C-alpha positions in Angstrom: 0.0 0.0 0.0 3.0 2.4 0.7 4.0 2.0 -3.0 0.5 2.8 -4.2 0.7 5.9 -1.8 3.9 7.0 -3.3 2.6 6.7 -6.8 -0.6 8.6 -6.1 1.2 11.2 -4.1 4.1 11.6 -6.7 1.7 11.6 -9.6 -0.5 14.2 -7.9 2.5 16.4 -7.2 3.7 16.4 -10.8 0.3 17.0 -12.1 -0.1 20.0 -9.8 3.3 21.4 -10.7 2.5 21.1 -14.4 -0.9 22.7 -13.9 -0.1 25.6 -11.5 3.5 26.5 -12.3 2.7 28.6 -15.4 0.0 30.9 -13.9 2.0 31.1 -10.5 5.1 32.2 -12.4 3.1 34.9 -14.4 1.4 36.1 -11.4 4.7 36.4 -9.5 6.1 38.4 -12.4 3.2 40.9 -12.3 4.2 43.1 -9.3 7.9 43.5 -10.2 7.0 44.3 -13.7 4.5 46.9 -12.7 6.8 48.5 -10.2 9.4 48.9 -13.0 6.9 50.6 -15.2 5.8 53.0 -12.5 9.4 53.7 -11.5 9.9 55.4 -14.8 7.7 58.3 -13.7 7.8 57.9 -9.8 10.2 57.1 -7.0 10.8 53.3 -6.7 9.6 53.3 -3.2 6.4 55.1 -4.0 5.7 52.8 -7.0 6.3 49.7 -4.9 4.2 51.1 -2.0 1.3 51.8 -4.4 1.4 48.4 -6.0 1.4 46.6 -2.7 -1.4 48.8 -1.3 -3.5 47.8 -4.2 -2.6 44.2 -3.8 -3.4 44.2 -0.1 -6.8 45.8 -0.8 -7.4 43.1 -3.4 -6.5 40.4 -1.0 -8.8 41.7 1.7 -11.7 42.1 -0.8 -11.1 38.6 -2.3 -11.1 37.1 1.2 -14.4 38.7 2.5 -16.6 39.5 -0.6 -17.0 35.8 -1.8 -17.9 34.5 1.7 -20.1 37.5 2.8 -21.7 38.7 -0.5 -21.1 36.7 -3.7 -21.6 33.1 -2.5 -24.8 33.8 -0.5 -26.2 36.0 -3.3 -24.9 34.2 -6.5 -23.8 30.7 -5.5 -20.5 29.1 -5.7 -20.4 28.4 -9.4 -21.3 32.1 -10.5 -19.0 33.5 -7.8 -15.9 31.7 -9.4 -17.0 32.8 -12.8 -17.4 36.5 -11.5 -13.9 36.5 -10.2 -12.5 35.1 -13.3 -14.5 37.5 -15.3 -13.0 40.4 -13.1 -9.5 39.1 -13.9 -10.3 39.2 -17.6 -11.7 42.8 -17.3 -8.6 43.9 -15.5 -6.4 42.4 -18.3 -8.7 44.1 -20.9 -7.8 47.5 -19.6 -4.3 47.2 -20.7 -5.1 46.2 -24.3 -6.2 48.0 -27.4 -9.8 48.9 -27.8 -10.9 46.1 -29.9 -9.2 43.3 -27.8 -10.5 44.9 -24.7 -14.0 44.9 -26.0 -13.7 41.1 -26.9 -12.3 40.1 -23.5 -14.9 42.3 -21.8 -17.6 40.4 -23.5 -15.9 37.1 -22.6 -15.8 38.1 -19.0 -19.6 39.2 -18.8 -21.1 36.4 -20.9 -20.9 33.6 -18.3 -22.7 35.8 -15.8 -25.6 36.2 -18.1 -26.1 32.3 -18.6 -27.3 29.7 -16.1 -25.0 28.7 -13.2 -23.0 25.3 -13.8 -25.4 22.5 -13.2 -24.5 19.9 -10.7 -24.5 16.2 -11.8 -28.0 14.7 -11.9 -28.2 11.6 -9.9 -30.5 8.6 -10.7 -33.7 9.1 -8.7 -33.0 12.6 -7.9 -36.1 14.5 -6.6 -34.6 17.8 -5.5 -31.2 19.7 -5.5 -30.0 22.9 -4.3 -27.1 24.9 -3.2 -26.2 26.6 0.3 -23.5 28.7 1.4 -21.7 25.5 2.6 -22.3 22.9 -0.1 -24.6 21.4 -2.7 -27.4 19.3 -1.4 -29.3 16.6 -3.3 -32.2 14.3 -2.5 -32.4 10.9 -4.0 -35.2 8.3 -4.0 -34.3 4.7 -4.7 -36.9 2.0 -3.8 -38.2 2.7 -0.2 -34.9 4.4 0.7 -34.4 8.2 0.4 -30.8 9.5 0.5 -29.3 13.0 1.3 -26.0 13.7 -0.6 -23.7 16.6 -0.1 -21.3 17.9 -2.8 -22.3 15.9 -5.7 -22.8 12.6 -3.9 -19.2 11.6 -2.9 -21.2 9.5 -0.4 -24.6 9.5 1.4 -24.8 12.0 4.2 -28.2 10.4 5.5 -30.2 7.3 4.6 -33.9 7.0 5.6 -36.2 4.2 5.1 -39.8 5.4 4.3 -41.0 1.7 5.0 -39.8 1.8 8.6 -37.5 3.3 11.2 -34.5 1.1 10.6 -32.1 1.7 7.6 -29.6 -1.2 7.7 -26.8 1.5 8.4 -24.8 2.4 11.4 -27.6 4.8 12.5 -29.7 2.0 13.8 -27.2 1.1 16.6 -27.7 4.5 18.1 -31.3 3.4 18.9 -29.6 1.1 21.5 -27.9 3.9 23.4 -30.7 4.7 25.9 -30.5 1.0 26.9 -27.0 1.2 27.8 -27.8 3.7 30.6 -28.6 2.2 34.1 -31.7 4.4 34.1 -34.3 5.9 31.7 -32.9 8.4 29.2 -34.5 11.9 29.4 -32.5 13.9 26.8 -30.2 13.4 23.8 -28.1 15.6 21.7 -27.3 15.2 18.0 -24.4 17.1 16.7 -24.6 16.9 12.9 -28.2 16.6 12.4 -28.2 16.1 8.6 -31.5 14.7 7.4 -32.6 14.1 11.0 -32.7 10.2 10.8 -30.9 9.6 14.0 -33.3 12.0 16.0 -36.2 10.4 14.2 -35.1 7.0 15.2 -34.6 7.9 18.8 -37.9 9.6 18.9 -39.8 6.5 17.5 -38.4 4.2 19.9 -38.2 6.4 23.0 -40.9 9.1 22.6 -40.2 10.5 26.2 -36.8 11.7 25.2 -36.3 15.3 24.7 -34.2 15.7 21.5 -31.9 18.5 20.4 -30.3 18.6 16.9 -27.4 20.9 16.0 -26.8 21.6 12.3 -24.5 24.3 10.8 -26.3 24.5 7.4 -29.8 26.2 7.4 -30.7 24.6 4.1 -29.9 21.1 5.4 -32.3 21.9 8.3 -35.1 22.9 5.7 -34.3 19.7 3.7 -34.7 17.6 6.8 -38.2 19.0 7.5 -39.4 18.9 3.9 -38.1 15.5 2.7 -37.1 13.5 5.7 -40.0 14.1 8.0 -38.0 15.6 10.8 -40.1 15.3 13.9 -41.3 18.8 14.7 -40.8 18.0 18.5 -37.1 18.0 17.9 -35.4 21.1 19.0 -33.2 22.2 16.2 -30.2 24.7 16.7 -28.7 26.2 13.6 -25.0 26.5 14.7 -21.6 24.9 14.5 -21.3 22.0 16.9 -18.2 23.2 18.6 -19.7 26.7 19.3 -22.9 24.9 20.5 -21.0 22.8 22.9 -19.1 25.8 24.4 -22.2 28.1 24.7 -25.0 25.6 25.6 -25.9 25.2 29.3 -28.2 22.2 28.9 -27.5 18.7 30.3 -27.9 15.7 28.2 -27.8 11.8 28.9 -26.7 10.9 25.4 -24.5 12.9 22.9 -24.2 11.6 19.3 -21.4 13.3 17.2 -22.4 12.5 13.5 -20.9 15.6 11.6 -18.9 15.1 8.5 -17.4 17.3 5.6 -17.2 16.1 2.0 -19.2 13.0 3.1 -16.2 11.2 4.7 -14.1 13.5 6.7 -14.8 14.3 10.4 -14.3 18.0 11.0 -11.1 18.1 13.1 -12.5 20.7 15.5 -15.2 18.1 16.4 -12.8 15.4 17.2 -10.2 16.9 19.6 -9.7 16.4 23.3 -10.9 20.1 23.9 -14.1 19.5 22.0 -14.9 16.2 23.8 -14.3 17.8 27.1 -16.8 20.5 26.2 -19.4 17.9 25.3 -18.6 16.0 28.5 -19.5 19.2 30.4 -22.8 19.0 28.8 -23.4 15.3 29.7 -24.9 13.9 32.9 -22.4 12.2 35.3 -23.4 8.9 33.9 -23.9 10.0 30.3 -22.3 8.6 27.3 -21.0 10.0 23.9 -21.3 8.0 20.6 -19.8 8.6 17.1 -19.3 6.7 14.0 -15.7 6.3 12.5 -15.2 4.8 9.0 -12.1 2.6 8.6 -10.9 -0.2 6.3 -8.5 -1.8 8.6 -9.7 -3.3 11.8 -6.5 -2.0 13.7 -7.0 1.5 12.1 -4.8 4.3 13.3 -7.9 6.6 12.8 -9.9 4.7 15.2 -7.0 4.3 17.7 -6.5 8.0 17.5 -10.0 8.9 18.3 -10.3 6.3 21.1 -7.0 7.7 22.6 -8.6 11.1 22.5 -11.8 9.9 24.1 -9.7 8.0 26.8 -8.0 11.3 27.6 -11.3 12.8 28.6 -13.5 9.9 29.7 -12.8 6.9 31.9 -14.0 4.2 29.3 -13.9 4.0 25.6 -15.6 1.1 23.5 -15.5 0.1 19.9 -17.8 -2.0 17.8 -17.0 -2.8 14.2 -20.5 -3.3 12.5 -20.3 -6.6 10.7 -20.1 -6.4 7.0 -19.3 -2.8 6.9 -16.5 -0.2 7.4 -18.2 1.5 10.1 -17.2 1.5 13.8 -19.4 2.7 16.6 -17.4 4.3 19.1 -18.7 5.0 22.7 -17.3 6.8 25.6 -18.5 7.3 29.2 -17.2 7.7 32.7 -19.2 4.8 33.7 -18.5 1.2 32.6 -21.1 0.2 30.2 -23.1 -3.1 30.2 -23.9 -4.1 26.7 -26.0 -7.2 27.6 -29.6 -6.0 27.1 -32.2 -8.6 28.6 -34.2 -10.2 26.0 -37.7 -9.2 25.5 -37.2 -5.6 26.8 -36.7 -4.1 23.4 -38.8 -3.6 20.4 -38.5 -6.8 18.3 -36.8 -4.7 15.5 -34.0 -3.8 17.9 -33.4 -7.4 19.4 -31.1 -8.5 16.7 -29.1 -5.3 16.9 -28.8 -5.6 20.6 -27.3 -9.1 20.3 -24.7 -7.8 17.8 -23.7 -5.1 20.1 -23.5 -7.3 23.1 -21.2 -9.6 21.2 -19.1 -7.0 19.4 -18.5 -4.1 21.7 -15.0 -4.1 23.1 -13.4 -1.7 25.5 -10.4 0.0 24.0 -7.6 -0.6 26.6 -4.8 1.4 24.7 -2.8 -1.6 23.5 -0.5 0.7 21.5 0.3 4.2 22.5 -1.5 6.9 20.3 -1.3 10.6 20.9 -4.7 12.2 21.6 -5.9 14.5 18.9 -5.9 18.1 20.0 -6.7 21.6 18.7 -3.1 22.1 18.0 -2.5 18.7 16.2 -5.4 16.8 14.6 -4.3 15.2 11.3 -7.7 13.7 10.7 -7.8 14.3 6.9 -4.4 12.5 6.6 -5.6 9.6 8.6 -8.9 9.4 6.6 -6.8 9.7 3.2 -4.9 6.5 4.4 -8.2 4.8 5.0 -9.6 5.7 1.5 -6.4 4.5 0.0 -6.6 1.2 1.9 -10.1 0.8 0.6 -9.0 1.0 -2.9 -6.2 -1.5 -2.2 -8.4 -3.8 -0.3 -8.5 -4.5 3.6 -5.3 -5.3 5.2 
């Protein structure tokens, strides 16, 4: 696998050099060239100061205008076209009148047409774009899927024929039974389509549910297309900010937030974040999250368990049979996974048996440094997992 990684890394590096070297070299020549031209009529210091002042102003505008104005107003596609057109217009100012007119029309033409269309998925019933991502809703048989960013994977899967999906979400429905008492409240960070909240509501109607979701359009989609239970309290906020500001107390916290379908946001997987979530949990509460890995002895899973052990007294891992998903639990109380038969909804009995046999406490066989706000290479760890998936388990 290391040779495959070297080939992918080396090939990508060469391709990036060939693709970006010419424009970077030309852009690097621009400021010295302009300073030389202006220095023919001004002092060199004055010419250089003017160029760098304009360059700094452009950097500030280029940083804030897309995020605060263009993307919310025009969308990502037209924002890219608008700024590319702006560069063409600036170039046109230095050319002769006829060439300038041609470049000006080329710069404005894309803005007059429709935005670039996202890929149409089979069974797609709705698509939209938010300030964070593209969102698509797809129906296939009895299942409804929520996809972000052109379907690199499914963000949410809902079964319209029943509460269970056959995915890792189903095992979260066992969490209230792992407490020594009745669960009163649950927190879901990364609401998505709201399937986790809906499942908990279905099996435990007495639980007070809070869902945190950063994308307001995703919240609207959850309500319109995934029948999000109206009794669920929904907070439109980043999960880290919510954990630091909220003053509620929860028996269960589920962290199910992902970027680009497969990556756990690093700030939602560090020791500092888990400590904030622990402050929101009852003394005997538990935290749960899903971690995808190809290898059973995954550095990604080990790193997250080490991080949880730095905050909680106990960490447990269950690899869901026949999948790449690992359910990771953490609590200050030792958990008992043996749920008495006949005490659950019949649909959950099989899942409880799997959990009872598969959950293992992580006892830190090999030392792994906890992930922190200062060092959390989650994307690199996940990239190794994606590479291992292509090469096959091992």
